[in-house]
N, C-alpha and C positions, 0 to 999 in steps of 0.2 A: 516710561515704557511699561506696558502691561501684557502679560500672557493670560489668556482666558481659555480654559478648556472645559467644556460642558459635555456631559454624557448625552448621546442622541435622545434618550428618553426624556431629558429635562431641558432640551433646547428652547421650548416655549416658555420656560421659567427663567431664562437668562437675565432679563431685565430686573426681575425681582431679586435674584441672587446677587447681582452686582450692586443693587441698592442696599441689600443687607451688609455687604462688604464695606460699602461707603460709610454706612452708619454704624459699623460694628462697635465702636467705642461707646456709643450712647444708647443703642437699642439692643433688644434680645434679652433672653434670660440666661443667667450663668448656669452652666453645667459643672464646669471646674474652672477655678481661677488660680493657676499655679504661677510660680516665679518665672518659669520659662514660657509656658504656653497657656492660652486661654481658650475655653470652648463655650460657645453660647448656642442656644436653640432658638429657632425661628419657625413660624408657620408659613408655608407656601402652598397655596391651592389645596388647603385641607390636610396637608401632610406636615409632620414635624421633621425639621432637618437640623443637623448640628454643623456648626462651622467652627473649625479649629484654626486659631490664629497662632502661628509659630513666632517665637521670639525673633526679632530682627538680628541677624547674625553680625558678628564683629567683622572688621575690615577684611581679614584674610579669608574667612569662611564666606563672606559676601561675594568675594571675587571667585572663589571655588565654585559656589552654587550657581554662578552665572555662566562661567566658562568651562568648568572641568567636570562637574558632577550634578546630577539632577537634584533639585531642591527636595526638602522633606515633604512638602505638599505634593509635588509631582510623584515622588516615590510612593507615598501613601495611596494615591489614586491608582497608580499602575500595579502596585502589589495587591491591592484589593481586587482588581480585575483578574489578576492571575489566580488568586485564591478561589474566587467564585467559579472560574473555569474548571478548577479541580474539585468542585463541590465542597469547598471548605468555607464555612460561613463567616461573614464579616458584614458590618453595616454597608448597604449598597453605596458605591462611590458615585457621587453626583457631579463633582467638579473640583478643579484646583485653579487657583488664581495666584499669579506672581507679579509683584511690582518691582521694577528695576530702575537703577540709575545707570549712568554710563559705565560706572566702575563695578557694579555688582548688584546682588539681590538685596531688596529691602523687605517689605512685608510679603508674607505668603500665607495662603489659606487653603485648607482642605475641607470640602463639603461632603457630607454623607447623610444618609437617611437615619433618623433616630430609631433606636431599638428600645422597646419597653422590656427590659430584662427583669428577672425575678431576684437574682443575686449574682455576685461575682465569685471568683474562686476563693477569695479571701475568707468568705463565710465558712468554708469547709475547714480552713486552718484554725480559725478562732473558736469554732464550736464543734468539739468532738462528738456531740450528741445530735448534730444536725440531721434532720429527717432524711432517710434514704442515703446517708453519706457514703456508705460502702458501694452501693449501686451507682451513685453519681461518679465516684472515683473510677469504677470499672469502665463506665462509659467514657470518662475523660481519657483513660488509657487508650481506648479505641480511637478517640479523636486524635490523640498525639501520634498514634501509629499511622493513621491516615495522613497526617501532616508529613511525617518522615518518609512514608512510602511515595509521597508526591514531591519529594526532594525539597521540602520547605524547612529551612532552618530559621525559625523565628527568634531573633536575637534578643528581643524584649519579652521573653516568655516568663513574665512575672505574674503574681497572683491577681493584680488589678487589671490585667490586660486580657482576661478571659471573662466575658459576660455569659451568664447561663440562663436559658429560658426553659421552663418546664412545659412540656406538651404531653398531656395524659401521663403515661408511665415512661416517657422518653425525655431526655434532656438534650437540648441543642446548645452548642458552644460557639460563641462568636469572638473572633479575635479583633482587638482594637489596638491603636497606637502602632501602626504598621511600618513606619518609615525605616526601621532597621531589620532587614531581612536578607537572607541569601537563599538562592535556589541551587542546591547541590546534593549530590549523593552523600549519604552519611553512614558510616559504620556504627556498630552498637555503641562504642565509646562516645562518639560524637552525638549520637541520638540521646543518650542519657545525660551528657553534659548540657544538652539543650534544655533539660528539665531542672537544672540545678537551682535556678532562681525562684522556683515555686515555694521554697521554704517548707518542705514536706517533713512531717513527723515520721518516725520509723514505721508506724502502722500504715500511714499513707503510702510510704515507699513500698511496703510489702504488698498492699492491695493493687497499686498501679503496676508494679513489677510483675505480679502474678498474671494479670490479664494481658499485659504487653508481651510477656514471654509466650503465652499461649498463641497469640496472634503471629509472633515472629518465629515460632517453632524453635524456641530456645528453652533451656532449663531455667527454672526460677532463679537459682543462685547466680547464673550468668548475668541476668539482667539486674537483679536486686543488688548484688555486690558493687556493680559499676555505678548504679544510680546513687547508692548510699555513699560511695567514695566521693562523687562529684558534689552531692548535696552537702555533706559535712565539710568539705574543703571550702565551699562557697560561704557557708555559715561562719566558719572560723575567720575567713577573710573579712566579712562584713563586721563581725563582732570585734575584731581587732581594730578596724578603722574607727568604730564607735568608741572603743576604749581609749585609743590614742587621741581622738578629738576631745573627749571628755577630760583627759589628762592635760591636754594643751590649754583648754579653756580655764581649767582650775588653776594652772600655773600662771596664766595671764592675769588672773584676778589678784 
């Protein structure tokens, strides 16, 4: 059994998209090749598209994704549509395809328009002298404020999931990897917790907090203290996991 959902704008490309899915293992150019998911690019009617193949879920999750909860592919498509309705940028959602057995979900794919981006958010972390860094971070704070005002809680708000495109003196921010998201009202604590995965330095926290506070009509210390608290707690948690893993591997040898 197969579910095929194509955006109306791309209905005339349905056959080509399904052919790409059928030949996914042998054709296309790798964009990312992870342990869990694989993304490949294809050309369709002069446009470059990306197809994300999600890892086949294990038995329990396979059952859940068929009978109890939308698949990651379907969520990615639907969340992208919601973001665009709220003027939040993300690669245009083209389609999602799901393959099922009697017992559950097998393969699933999310298809979106390819974005030629200039850099991702990680570049701002790794290079403190990045050109226009402060200005970009201020605009990023505006982008995050827009997200939160539109009740978007992006649960995978990590550095690699924001692509940045420079347009003259303005920067556009595109969210990717959309399958984990909630749409809910957020107080200041929850809003700042949403930014904890970005691995921000103290200077970055100051710049983002200052602009966010101006937009939210808050004092700088109100925003900065909360963001610093969540950011440092997240870093400690990750560093502790790395330390314990390293210790375990060393002991195993």
